[in-house]
C-alpha positions as CSV (number, residue, x, y, z in Angstrom):
1,M,220.2,132.8,104.8
2,P,221.9,131.6,101.7
3,V,219.7,130.7,98.7
4,T,220.3,127.3,97.0
5,T,220.5,126.8,93.3
6,S,217.1,125.0,93.3
7,E,215.5,128.0,94.7
8,V,216.7,130.4,92.0
9,P,214.0,131.0,89.5
10,P,214.9,130.5,85.8
11,A,215.9,133.6,83.9
12,T,213.2,135.0,81.7
13,T,213.1,137.3,78.8
14,G,209.9,139.1,78.2
15,G,208.1,136.6,80.5
16,T,209.4,133.5,78.6
17,P,212.0,131.0,79.9
18,A,215.5,131.4,78.4
19,T,216.9,128.5,76.0
20,P,219.6,126.2,77.5
21,P,223.2,126.9,76.5
22,P,224.6,124.9,73.4
23,P,226.8,121.9,74.1
24,A,230.5,122.2,74.2
25,P,232.2,122.1,70.7
26,G,234.1,118.8,71.5
27,T,231.0,116.9,72.6
28,R,228.7,117.5,69.7
29,G,227.9,114.1,67.9
30,A,230.1,112.1,70.3
31,A,227.3,109.6,71.2
32,P,226.5,108.7,67.5
33,R,230.2,108.2,66.8
34,R,230.6,105.9,69.7
35,R,227.6,103.9,68.6
36,A,229.0,103.6,65.1
37,V,232.4,102.5,66.4
38,R,230.7,99.9,68.6
39,R,228.6,98.7,65.6
40,R,231.7,98.3,63.4
41,R,233.5,96.4,66.1
42,L,230.5,94.1,66.6
43,I,230.3,93.5,62.8
44,A,234.1,92.8,62.7
45,A,233.7,90.4,65.7
46,V,230.9,88.5,63.9
47,F,233.1,88.0,60.9
48,V,236.3,87.2,62.8
49,F,234.6,84.8,65.2
50,P,234.4,81.8,62.8
51,A,238.0,82.3,61.9
52,L,239.0,82.5,65.5
53,L,236.9,79.4,66.3
54,L,238.6,77.4,63.5
55,L,242.0,78.7,64.6
56,G,241.3,77.6,68.2
57,A,239.9,74.2,67.2
58,L,242.5,73.4,64.6
59,V,245.7,75.1,66.0
60,A,245.4,76.3,69.5
61,Y,243.6,73.2,71.0
62,P,245.9,70.6,69.3
63,I,249.0,72.4,70.4
64,G,247.8,72.7,74.0
65,F,246.6,69.1,74.0
66,S,249.9,67.9,72.6
67,V,251.9,69.8,75.2
68,V,249.8,68.3,78.0
69,R,249.8,64.8,76.5
70,S,253.6,64.9,76.2
71,L,253.8,65.0,80.0
72,Y,252.1,61.6,80.3
73,D,253.2,58.0,79.5
74,A,252.0,55.8,76.6
75,S,248.7,55.0,78.3
76,G,248.0,58.6,79.2
77,S,247.2,57.8,82.8
78,T,250.6,58.3,84.5
79,F,252.3,61.7,84.7
80,V,255.9,61.4,83.7
81,G,256.9,65.1,83.4
82,A,259.9,65.6,81.2
83,G,260.5,61.8,80.9
84,N,259.3,61.7,77.2
85,Y,261.6,64.6,76.3
86,H,264.5,62.8,78.0
87,E,263.7,59.7,76.0
88,I,263.9,61.6,72.8
89,F,267.6,62.1,73.2
90,Q,268.2,58.6,74.4
91,D,266.5,56.7,71.6
92,P,268.9,55.8,68.7
93,A,266.0,56.0,66.1
94,T,265.0,59.5,67.2
95,L,268.7,60.6,67.2
96,R,269.0,59.3,63.6
97,A,265.8,61.2,62.7
98,L,267.3,64.4,64.2
99,R,270.5,63.9,62.2
100,N,268.6,63.3,59.0
101,S,266.4,66.4,59.6
102,A,269.6,68.4,60.1
103,V,270.9,67.2,56.8
104,W,267.6,68.2,55.2
105,V,267.7,71.7,56.7
106,V,271.4,72.3,55.7
107,F,271.2,71.1,52.1
108,A,267.7,71.2,50.7
109,P,266.9,74.9,51.3
110,A,270.3,76.0,50.1
111,L,270.2,73.9,47.0
112,L,266.7,75.0,46.1
113,T,267.4,78.7,46.6
114,G,270.6,78.5,44.6
115,L,269.0,76.5,41.8
116,G,266.0,78.8,41.7
117,L,268.3,81.8,41.5
118,V,270.4,80.4,38.7
119,L,267.4,79.4,36.7
120,A,265.7,82.8,37.2
121,V,268.8,84.6,36.0
122,L,269.3,82.3,33.0
123,T,265.7,82.5,31.9
124,E,265.4,86.3,32.4
125,K,266.3,87.2,28.8
126,I,264.8,84.3,26.8
127,R,261.6,84.7,24.9
128,W,259.9,81.6,26.2
129,K,260.6,82.2,29.9
130,T,256.9,82.2,30.9
131,A,256.4,78.8,29.3
132,F,259.5,77.5,31.1
133,K,258.3,78.8,34.5
134,V,254.9,77.2,34.0
135,L,256.6,73.9,33.1
136,M,258.9,74.1,36.2
137,F,255.9,75.1,38.4
138,M,253.7,72.2,37.3
139,P,255.1,69.7,39.9
140,M,253.6,71.9,42.6
141,A,250.2,70.8,41.4
142,I,251.1,67.1,42.1
143,S,250.5,65.8,45.5
144,F,253.4,64.5,47.5
145,L,251.8,61.0,47.4
146,A,251.8,61.0,43.6
147,A,255.3,62.5,43.4
148,G,256.6,59.8,45.9
149,I,255.1,57.0,43.8
150,I,256.7,58.5,40.6
151,F,260.1,58.7,42.1
152,R,259.8,55.3,43.8
153,L,259.4,53.9,40.3
154,A,262.2,56.1,38.9
155,Y,264.6,54.9,41.5
156,E,263.9,51.2,41.0
157,Q,267.0,49.0,40.9
158,D,265.8,47.0,38.0
159,P,266.8,48.8,34.8
160,Q,263.7,47.4,33.1
161,R,261.5,49.5,35.5
162,G,263.7,52.3,36.9
163,V,264.3,55.0,34.4
164,L,267.4,56.4,36.1
165,N,269.1,53.0,36.2
166,A,268.1,52.4,32.6
167,V,270.0,55.5,31.7
168,A,272.9,54.6,34.0
169,V,273.2,51.1,32.5
170,G,273.0,52.5,28.9
171,I,275.8,54.9,29.6
172,H,277.9,52.2,31.4
173,D,277.5,49.6,28.6
174,G,278.2,52.3,26.0
175,F,281.6,53.0,27.5
176,R,282.4,49.4,28.4
177,G,281.6,48.0,25.0
178,D,279.8,44.9,23.9
179,T,280.5,42.3,26.6
180,T,278.6,39.3,27.9
181,S,278.7,37.4,31.1
182,Y,276.8,34.4,32.5
183,P,276.4,34.8,36.2
184,T,274.6,31.5,36.7
185,A,277.0,29.4,34.7
186,K,279.1,26.8,36.7
187,A,280.9,23.6,36.2
188,R,279.0,20.4,36.3
189,I,279.1,18.6,39.7
190,G,281.8,16.0,39.6
191,D,283.5,17.6,36.6
192,K,287.3,17.1,37.2
193,Q,288.4,19.2,34.2
194,L,287.4,22.6,35.6
195,V,288.4,24.0,39.0
196,K,286.8,27.1,40.4
197,G,289.1,29.8,41.6
198,E,288.8,32.0,44.7
199,D,287.9,35.0,42.5
200,G,284.9,33.2,40.9
201,G,286.6,32.2,37.6
202,Y,287.3,28.7,36.3
203,R,290.5,27.1,35.0
204,T,291.5,23.7,33.8
205,A,292.7,21.3,36.4
206,G,295.5,19.9,34.1
207,P,298.0,21.6,31.8
208,A,297.6,21.8,28.0
209,E,300.2,22.2,25.3
210,P,300.0,24.2,22.1
211,G,298.2,22.2,19.4
212,S,295.7,20.7,21.8
213,I,291.9,21.0,21.8
214,V,290.4,22.0,25.2
215,N,286.6,22.0,25.3
216,L,285.0,23.6,28.4
217,G,281.5,22.6,29.3
218,L,279.3,24.6,31.7
219,V,275.9,24.1,33.0
220,G,273.3,26.4,34.8
221,V,272.6,28.7,31.9
222,P,268.9,28.7,31.1
223,P,268.0,28.6,27.4
224,K,266.2,32.0,27.6
225,E,269.4,33.6,28.8
226,L,271.5,32.4,25.8
227,P,272.1,35.1,23.2
228,K,270.0,34.8,20.1
229,D,273.1,34.4,17.9
230,A,274.4,31.4,19.9
231,K,275.0,28.5,17.5
232,P,275.7,24.8,18.0
233,A,279.2,24.1,19.1
234,A,279.7,20.5,17.8
235,E,281.1,21.5,14.4
236,A,283.7,23.9,15.9
237,A,284.7,21.3,18.5
238,E,285.8,18.9,15.8
239,K,288.2,21.3,14.1
240,P,291.9,20.6,14.7
241,A,294.2,23.1,16.4
242,A,297.2,24.6,14.6
243,S,300.7,24.3,15.9
244,G,301.5,26.9,18.5
245,A,297.9,27.4,19.3
246,L,295.2,26.2,21.7
247,R,291.6,26.0,20.5
248,G,288.3,24.6,21.6
249,V,284.7,25.6,22.5
250,V,283.0,26.9,25.6
251,Y,279.5,25.4,25.5
252,V,276.4,24.5,27.5
253,D,276.9,20.9,28.5
254,F,273.2,20.2,28.6
255,T,270.9,18.7,25.9
256,P,267.3,20.1,26.0
257,G,264.8,17.3,26.4
258,G,267.3,14.9,27.9
259,G,270.0,12.6,26.5
260,G,273.5,13.5,25.6
261,E,276.7,12.6,27.3
262,P,278.3,14.8,30.0
263,G,281.7,16.2,28.9
264,V,281.0,15.5,25.2
265,V,279.8,18.2,22.8
266,D,276.5,16.9,21.4
267,R,274.9,18.1,18.2
268,T,272.2,20.2,19.8
269,E,274.4,21.8,22.5
270,R,275.1,25.4,21.8
271,G,278.2,27.5,22.4
272,L,278.5,30.5,24.8
273,P,279.5,33.5,22.7
274,K,281.5,36.6,23.8
275,L,283.3,35.0,26.7
276,T,287.0,35.8,27.5
277,V,289.3,32.8,27.4
278,E,292.9,33.1,28.6
279,A,296.0,30.9,28.3
280,V,298.1,31.2,31.6
281,D,301.7,30.0,31.6
282,A,303.6,28.3,34.4
283,H,304.4,31.7,36.0
284,G,300.8,32.7,36.3
285,E,301.0,35.3,33.5
286,V,298.4,35.5,30.7
287,A,300.2,34.5,27.5
288,A,297.2,34.8,25.1
289,E,293.6,35.9,25.2
290,A,290.6,35.3,22.9
291,T,286.9,35.9,22.8
292,T,284.5,33.1,21.9
293,G,282.5,33.3,18.7
294,P,278.8,32.6,18.2
295,D,279.4,28.9,18.4
296,G,281.5,29.2,21.5
297,S,284.8,28.6,19.7
298,Y,288.1,30.3,20.7
299,H,291.6,30.3,19.3
300,L,294.6,31.1,21.4
301,T,297.6,31.8,19.1
302,G,301.2,32.7,19.3
303,L,302.0,30.4,22.2
304,P,305.6,29.2,22.7
305,A,306.2,25.6,23.5
306,G,305.3,24.7,27.1
307,S,302.4,23.9,29.4
308,Y,299.5,26.2,29.8
309,T,296.3,26.4,31.8
310,V,293.1,27.5,30.0
311,Q,291.2,30.0,32.1
312,L,287.8,31.6,32.1
313,P,288.3,34.8,34.2
314,A,285.9,36.0,36.9
315,E,284.4,38.7,34.7
316,D,282.8,36.0,32.5
317,F,280.6,35.1,35.5
318,A,280.1,38.5,37.0
319,P,276.5,39.7,37.2
320,P,275.6,42.4,34.7
321,Y,275.8,46.1,35.7
322,E,272.3,47.0,37.1
323,G,272.9,50.7,37.8
324,I,273.0,52.6,41.1
325,S,271.4,51.6,44.3
326,W,269.4,54.8,44.7
327,L,267.2,53.3,47.4
328,G,270.1,51.8,49.4
329,P,271.1,53.0,52.8
330,A,273.9,55.2,51.5
331,L,271.9,57.2,48.9
332,I,268.3,57.1,50.2
333,T,268.4,60.6,51.8
334,P,270.0,62.3,48.8
335,A,267.5,60.5,46.5
336,I,264.5,61.8,48.5
337,I,266.0,65.3,48.6
338,G,266.3,65.1,44.8
339,A,262.6,64.3,44.6
340,Y,261.8,67.2,46.9
341,M,263.8,69.6,44.8
342,W,261.9,68.5,41.7
343,I,258.6,69.5,43.3
344,W,259.8,72.9,44.9
345,T,262.2,74.2,42.3
346,G,259.4,75.9,40.4
347,F,258.3,77.7,43.5
348,A,261.7,79.1,44.1
349,L,262.1,80.0,40.4
350,V,258.8,81.9,40.2
351,L,259.4,83.8,43.5
352,I,262.9,84.8,42.7
353,G,261.9,85.6,39.1
354,A,259.3,88.0,40.4
355,G,261.9,89.7,42.5
356,L,264.2,89.9,39.5
357,S,261.5,91.5,37.4
358,A,261.0,94.2,40.0
359,M,264.7,95.0,40.2
360,P,265.7,98.5,38.9
361,R,267.4,98.0,35.5
362,D,269.3,101.3,35.6
363,V,271.6,99.9,38.4
364,L,272.5,96.9,36.2
365,E,273.1,99.0,33.1
366,A,275.2,101.5,35.0
367,A,277.4,98.6,36.3
368,R,277.8,97.2,32.8
369,M,278.7,100.7,31.4
370,D,281.4,101.0,34.1
371,G,283.0,97.8,32.8
372,A,281.6,95.1,35.1
373,N,281.2,91.7,33.4
374,E,278.1,89.6,33.9
375,W,279.6,87.5,36.7
376,Q,280.5,90.7,38.6
377,V,277.0,92.1,38.0
378,F,275.4,88.9,39.2
379,R,277.6,88.6,42.3
380,K,277.9,92.2,43.5
381,I,274.5,93.7,42.4
382,T,271.9,91.1,41.5
383,V,272.4,88.8,44.5
384,P,272.5,91.7,47.1
385,L,269.4,93.3,45.6
386,L,267.6,90.0,45.7
387,G,268.7,89.4,49.3
388,P,265.2,89.9,50.8
389,V,263.5,87.6,48.3
390,L,266.3,84.9,48.7
391,G,265.8,85.1,52.5
392,V,262.1,84.5,52.2
393,V,262.6,81.5,49.9
394,F,265.3,80.1,52.1
395,V,263.3,80.4,55.3
396,T,260.2,79.1,53.7
397,M,262.1,76.0,52.5
398,V,263.5,75.5,56.0
399,I,260.0,75.4,57.5
400,N,258.8,73.0,54.8
401,V,261.7,70.6,55.1
402,M,261.3,70.4,58.8
403,K,257.8,69.0,58.2
404,V,258.6,66.6,55.3
405,F,256.9,63.3,55.8
406,D,255.1,62.0,52.7
407,L,258.1,61.6,50.4
408,V,260.2,59.8,53.0
409,Y,257.4,57.4,53.9
410,I,256.6,56.5,50.3
411,I,260.0,56.5,48.6
412,A,262.1,54.8,51.3
413,P,261.6,51.0,51.2
414,G,260.8,49.3,54.5
415,P,264.4,47.9,55.2
416,V,266.0,51.3,54.8
417,Q,263.2,53.5,56.1
418,Q,265.1,54.0,59.4
419,D,268.1,55.2,57.4
420,A,266.0,58.0,55.8
421,N,263.9,58.7,59.0
422,V,263.1,62.3,59.8
423,L,261.4,63.9,62.8
424,A,257.9,64.1,61.3
425,L,258.0,60.4,60.2
426,Q,259.4,59.4,63.6
427,M,256.6,61.2,65.3
428,W,254.0,59.2,63.3
429,L,255.9,55.9,63.7
430,V,256.0,56.1,67.5
431,S,252.4,57.3,67.8
432,F,250.5,55.3,65.2
433,G,252.9,53.3,63.1
434,G,253.4,50.5,65.6
435,G,254.9,52.3,68.6
436,N,251.5,53.2,70.1
437,N,253.3,55.7,72.4
438,Q,251.4,58.9,71.9
439,G,253.1,60.5,74.9
440,L,256.5,60.2,73.1
441,G,254.9,61.2,69.8
442,S,253.4,64.3,71.4
443,A,256.8,65.2,72.8
444,L,258.3,64.9,69.3
445,G,255.5,67.1,67.9
446,V,256.3,69.7,70.5
447,L,260.0,69.5,69.7
448,L,259.2,69.9,66.0
449,L,257.0,72.9,66.8
450,L,259.8,74.5,68.8
451,L,262.2,74.0,65.9
452,V,259.8,75.5,63.3
453,V,258.6,78.5,65.4
454,P,261.9,80.6,65.1
455,A,261.9,80.2,61.4
456,M,258.2,81.2,61.2
457,A,258.8,84.2,63.4
458,F,261.8,85.3,61.3
459,N,259.7,85.1,58.2
460,V,256.8,87.1,59.7
461,R,259.2,89.8,60.9
462,R,260.7,90.0,57.4
463,F,257.3,90.3,55.8
464,R,256.3,93.1,58.2
465,R,259.6,94.9,57.6
466,S,259.1,94.8,53.8
467,Q,255.6,96.2,54.1
468,S,256.6,99.1,56.4
């Protein structure tokens, strides 16, 4: 009969039971290590849980909710499937926003990266480069709201308020010279002496011969718009004309306080200085030209015998140059991109400057010793070595410009806001800015997410590759 293990008595040595065998070498201390690992994982989970909770509440849940909401109509009660996504590519306003967003993506990141690279290289060898970088980086500390208000004022059409147009007007007037126009001036109603031309100028209805006096009265010029050096015109109007010349005055045919006789130069009526007066012959050619003095007087000399028409050309009545329409439909998107570059140029400069500082100098010096000039060193060595940094800056800017909203909303005036519209602004407009269609707005949000995700994934992969 076989004997089972339970029936075998324990081995003894000298009448005492033998000690159990020691544990295997690989199992000694395994349990404490497992408990330590579990403890560390538990502690890590406790610290990570709040972050995961916030990530889920602020990122995962809104994304999921937006995806679901985009499948319903404006009221949120009727399932429409891909109807909202189909409407995105049928709505002219949304298509314009897509086009403008494409313009932003094509130009803004490239301009910022290029400008940051140039500034980083130019400031590399100067003594005050740190102060310059701090100065360029300061706009990053300003909110987009404040920056939008600053540039909205800078882009104002009125040169008295808009600094850019003040500079443009100053440059224009400096090249054009000292000219004056009176855009509100016009002939008195019922005046049969002056006839308005198709170009906006005025000319005398009848001919005049050399030696004649032709006084031209205009109205519609407010006293506050008269130059400070304007003098009364009565004395100059009484002077006789020389032979072979036409003379007279161009004056404001209006007596302040009332009185006076229309068509007659009264004692208190002042002349209009710095106007161009022309004598036009029978063939329509300008035979003589003069500029009125402070009392409005003019003197057209050197005229052969014949009949002439005295003319005030259209430029005498043209409105003054008021600068560039920065906030007009044609320039609104470039103007906003300029404001965006002002904010983010410092970021590109600092990041590229850091990459430039870490670049091995021996490679640059070796290229210079081999005879390469600075342009060749920049193009064939500096730019290739800075490729990873330039890629990070470019992709980061692509992600940022896809989400731009504040500057467009603040800088673009209401009438031209649609001309500057971008996807992020269109998403807000159709959802909360009067459209009240959160289904379509959610679809735009999902579209924007899908456009941004590839750039984000590319950036993350590049960061991981640089760390490996």
